[in-house]
N, C-alpha and C positions, 0 to 999 in steps of 0.2 A: 504493500500500500504506499502511495506517495503522500508524504505529509504536506499540508498546506500551511505555510508559516507567515505570520504577519507580526509586525512590531506590537509590543504591549505598553500601553501608556498609563497604567495604573488604574484598573477598573474596566478597561476595555481594550480590545484589539483595534488596530487601525482598519479603515475601510479598504476594500480590495484596490490594489494598485495596478495601474496599466503597465508599469515597468516591473518585470519579473525575471528571475534567473532560476536555473535548475541545478540541483546538486546530484552528481552521479556517484554511486558507490564504487570504491576500489575493489570490492569483493567480486562483483559481476558486471559492472558498468551500467547497471539499471538506475533509473532516476529514483532517488529516495526522498527528495523534497523539492517542492516548487515554492520559491520565496518571493514575497511581495517586497520589492526594493524600496527601503526607506530613503527619504531625502532630508535636507536641512530642516524643513518644517516639522518633520517627525521628531527630530532632536530637540527643537525648541519646545514641543509639547512634552516630551519626556523629561526635560530639565525642569519645566514648570511644575509638573506633577511631583518630581523628586523634591524640589525645593519646598513645596507645600507639605510634603510628608515629614521633612525635618522639623518644621515648625509645629506640626500637629503632635509630633512625638516627643516634644521637648521635655515634658513633665512625666513621661513614663518612668517607672522605676527600673533599675538594672535587673531586678528579678523578673519583671514582666518581659523584658527583652530576652533575658535568658530562656525563659519558658517558650518564647516564639522560636528561638533557635533549636530547642529540643524538639519542638513540634515539626519543624522543617526536617530535621534528621529522621524523625519517625516516618514522615511521608516519603522521603527518599528510599528508606528501607522497604516501605510498603510497595513501591513502584520499581524496585530495583531491577527485576528481570526485564521489565518493559524498557526502562532507560538503557540498560546494558545492551540489549539486543539492537536498539536503534544506534547507539554509539559504535558498535561493531560494524553495522552497515555503513555508517558515515566515514569511519576512520580506517577500517580494515583490521583493527587490533582484535585479538582473540576474545571470545565471549567470556572465557574464564577471567581474563585480565580486566575486562570492562565491568564485570560483576564485582571484582575486588575494588575497582576504582569507585564505584557508587558507594560501597561500604565505607571507603576511606573518606569520601565526601561527607557522608553522614556523621562520621567521627569528627571531622573538621567543624561542622556546625555545632556539635555538642561542646567541643573544646572552646570555641569562640564564646558561646554562652557562659560557660563556667569562668573563662578568663575575664570576661567583662565585669563579673561581680567581684573580682579580686582587684579591680583597677581603683585602688584607694588613693585618696589625697593624703596630706599631712598637715600637722599644725606646728609650724616652725617657731622657734623662739624669736622674739623681736624686742628691740630696745624700747619701743613705746609702751608705757605702763598702763595706758587707758584702752588698749586695743587687743582684740583676739583675732589672730590672722590664721587662715586656713587655705589650702589649695584643693582644687578638685579637677577632674578630667571632664571636658565637654566635647561634644561632636564638633567637627569642622564644617560639615555641610554635604554638598553633592559631589560625588566622585564619579569620573568616567572609569569604567572597568573594561579593558580590551584584552580578550583572551584568545589563546591559540586552539588549534584543532587536535593536538596530540593527546591531551588529557582534558577533554572538553567539560567534564563534570567536576573533577577534583581541583584543577587549577583555578577555575572561577571562585570556588568556595574559599580559597585562600584569601580572597579579597572580600567577597560577599558576606561570608560569615562574620568577620570582625566589623564590617560596616553595619550590618543589621543588629549586631549585639551591642553596639555603642550608640545607636540612635542617629547614625548617619544615613545617607541614601545613595543609591548607585544607579547610574545609567549604564547598562551593560550592553556592550557590542561584542558578541561572540564572533569567532572565526566564520567567514561566509559559508564554509562547508559543513559546519556543525551547528547550524541554527535550529535544526529540528530537535536535537537532544537538549539544547539550551531552553527551548520552549517547554519541554517536559519538565526540566528542573524548575523553571519559573512557575509552572502550574503547581508543583509541590509547595512552593513558597506561598502561593495564593491560597491553597487548600489549608495551609498551616495557620492562616490568619494574619499574615504580615500586613501592616498598615498600607492602605492604598497609596501607591506611588513610591513606596520605599525602595523597590527594585523595579525598574522599567527595562524594557528590552528593545534595542534598535537592531533590526535585521537588514543587513545590506552587504553588498560586495563592493561598494563604491568608496574608494579610499578618501575621496574628497569629503564625504560625509563624516568619516571617522576623524579626519583632521578638523572639521568643523566642530565636532563634539569635544575633542580634547582642548581646543582653543576657546570654548564657549565661556563668556565672561562670568557665568554663575556656577561654573564648575571649579571647585577649589583644589582638586587633586586628581591625579591619574594613576591608576594601578594597571600595569601592563606586563604580560609575559608574552615574549615573542622574539623575533630575530633582532640582531643588532642594528640592521638597517632601519627596521620599523621603529625601534626604540630611539634611535638617534633623531629620526624625523619627528617623533612625538615630543621628545625633549625640547626640540626647537620650537615647535608649535605651542607647547604648554609652558613656555618660560615664565617663571614667577610663581607657578603653581607647586604644590607638593607632589613629589614624584616617587613612585615605587616601580622600578623598571628591572625586571628579571629577564636577561637577554641571553645571547649565544654562549656556547660552551666550548666544544671540541676539547674536552678535558683530557690531559695526558695521564696515562697510568705509567708510573716509573717502577721498574723492576731491577733491583740490584742483584749482583751475582750470588750473594748469600741468602737470597729469599727461598722459601719453600716453593719450588717451581710448580708442584702439583696443585698446591693451594692457590698460587697466583693464577695459574691457568684456569681453574674453576671460576675464580672471581672475575677474570678478564672476560670469559665467555658470558657470564651474567651481565657484566657492565656493558659489553659491546652488542649483545644480541637481543636482550630483553626489549620487548615492544618494537622489534626490528630496528633497534638503535635510535628510535625516534623519541629520545629523552634528552633534555638539556644537559643533564649530568652524565650522559653516556660516555663510555671510554671512547674518545675520538681517535686516539693513537696510543700505541704502547711503546714507550721509550725504554729500551732494554740494554743492560750492560752487554756489550758486544760479545763477551765470552760465553754468555748463556742465551743470546738471542735466538740462535738456531733451534736448540732443544725446546725453548719456550714456545716458539712458533709451532713446532710439531706437536707439542702438548695441547696447545689451544685448538689446533686443527683436529686433533683426535676427539675433542669435545663437540665439534660442530654438528656431529650427527645426533647429539642430544637435543638439538633445536630444529625439529622438522618444520618445514614451511607447508602450509596447506589451507584447507577450508577453515576459516577462523571460528566457525561455529562448532567444529568437531572437537571433542574433548581431548583427543591425542595431539592436536595441533599446538605448537608452541609459537610459531611465527606466522602471522597473516600477511597479506600484501601491504606494501608501503602505501602511504596515503595518496600521493600524487604521482602522476607519470613523470614529472620532471625529476623527482627524487630517484626513480629507477634509472633514468637516463644519466643523471650526474654520477650515480654509483658506478655504472658500467664505464663511463668515460674515465673517471678517476682510477678505477682498477686497471683498465686497459692501458692508460698512460703509465702507471706505475710498473706494470709487467713489461711494457715496451722499453723502460729504462733499466730493466734488469731485476726487478722484484719477482719473487716466486709466489704464484697463486697456489696455495696449498689446499683450499677447499672453496667451492662456490665460484663466484666471479661474474656470472651472468644471470639474467632473469630466467625463471623456470618456464618451460613450455607446458602446454596441456592445461592451462588455467584460463578462466574467462577474460583476464586482463594481463597486461605485461608487467604488472606491479608485484608479482610474487618473487621475492628475492631470497636466495639461500644464505644461511650463515656462512660468511666468507672470512678466510684468514689469508693475509698476504705477508710473507716474510721478506726480509732484506729491502724494506721500503726506504728510499732515500729521504733524508730529513727535510729536504725542500720540495718534495713531491706534493702535488695537490692533495693526494690522499692523506698526507700527514698534516699539511698546513690548513686545509679547509674543512669545515664541519660537513660531514657526509649525511647525517641523519638517515643511516641505512645500517643493516646488520653486518658490519665489516670490522675486523680487528687488524689494523695495519701495524706490523711489528718493525720498529725503527731501531737498528743497532747503533749504539754510540759508546764511546769511552765512558767509564763510570764517572769521571771527573766533570763530564759535560751534561749529565742527565738533568740535574736541577736547573742549571743555567738555561738549557734548551726549553724546559717546561715554562720558565719565566719569560722567555723570549716571545712567546705567543702574545698576541694582542688580547686574547681571552683571559679571564681570571675567575671563572665560576667555580669549578670543582676539580679536584685531582685525587689520585690514590698513589700510595707508596708501599712497595713490598720490600722488606728487609728484616733480617733476624737480629740486626745490630741496634740496640736501644739508643745508643748515642747518635748513630746515623739518622734514626727516625726522628729524634729530637731536633737534630740540625735541620732536617727537611721541614718540620713544623715551623721553625723559625724563619727559614729562607724562602719558602714557596709563597708566592703572591697570588693566592686564590682564596675565595671566600669560604670554601670548604676543603679541608685536607683530611683524607681518610688514610689510616695506616693498617695495612694488612687486611683489607676488606674491599668490597666492590665500590667503585666510584659513585654509584647511584645510592649509597646508603644515606637515608634522611628520615626523620620523623617529624610529624606535624607541628610539634611544639618547639622545634629547633630553628634558630634563625638561618636563613639560606639566601644567598645573593652574591653578586659579583664583587671582586676587589675593586675598590674605588680607583678611578683613573684608567681603568682598562675598559674593554668593549663589552663587558658582560652586565652592565646596568648599574643601578644605584639604589641604596636602601636594602631592606631585608623582608622577605616573606617568612612564613612561620607564624602561627596564629598569635602568640603573645607579642611578637614584633609589630605585626600589622595592627593589632588592637591599639597599641600606643601611637603608631605612625598616623592613624586616621583621627586621632583625638588631639586636643589642645588643653594646656593647663590654664586654669583661671584662678587668680589669687583673690581672696575675699577678706576684707578688713572690717571688723565690727568694733565701733567705738562706744564707750559708755555715754549715754545722754547727759 
């Protein structure tokens, strides 16, 4: 069934639009949604509704807001199978994976609600003897929330949960290809009793409309997870506003010669292949001590068979198709160029035949990749583990040389070397002896400031504070 998707303005959907676009599934190429393309007028209406919601909710108690978040979580769980099936159709990720994602999103709403009631002010000592001074946290207002297609339920909740829990409002513009699942998530919020207009939805594939939203004078902040190029453009357009930008990764995995190679190979496979590599914290390249790079590559290749590609609804499938045809094309170009320069393709390397689309990619391992190859330098967003051999003395320096600074992992048995790496690596997240994708919802996550991976931190407690402002109250004796 093809979903008919319109923008939600707080209490009503927009009227049918003449301008529409279609979303096709990477699974079979069939149309999964027909979307009524929103324009600037829709943004204006959404922002007005959101602004009114902030004012109307001003005197709600933190506990009432917490209860709303818990109710949204309950609705997400109640509709988990329906949402997960649609996300699989939209994104190509496995149904088992999307089921887990919806569960994690429900957990995010619960955590946001509980975190907000712990958002306490303080009573500082003051010199004035006739005053009682206290501080409290207040909402900042209307935020634009721009979210990607790779985790279209959980990533939005990283922003929406804290905004709802703190009495702010959101104008949400999901990725153009995942608006149907966004609409289902929105319905869960409406069913849970969120105040009218607190979360509105703008459905469009028009980048000019997105730019208009983030630059809107009544929008106080922007929360965005996406590419570095998109984040840079948004940062310019939203100059002067609060910004939470979680951007590109291409995170390096560093393996020293003293590491447990079997354990490292297991973790590399998880880091590079999970969700077909379409994770911002995925292992983008493996920087390995040249003395062990060959055996490590063989060990990772031996694990590629544990990640079969196939029908994403089948319980035995681990990798579904990648989301976009351009990702499959880029993957084949990068692997082909690396092989042409002398790299060894140990597993995979080309899209699989016999499937409805050309977006089914196998778990791929490429050894002896040159450090300056596109497969090493550029984010692939595909299920590939490029093994780059280097002298041990250059591993950390090469990791830092990247323009990205989101996440990295280090494998070593030497505690001193691990501690040195923690001090020296310029990344927002550094994991020692585990997968690069390790993260939990309450932990801060974001890019190293000054690099191309964004600014600010997601993670529920961090966002709860980022979307609020402190107010100082002084009471004097009459």
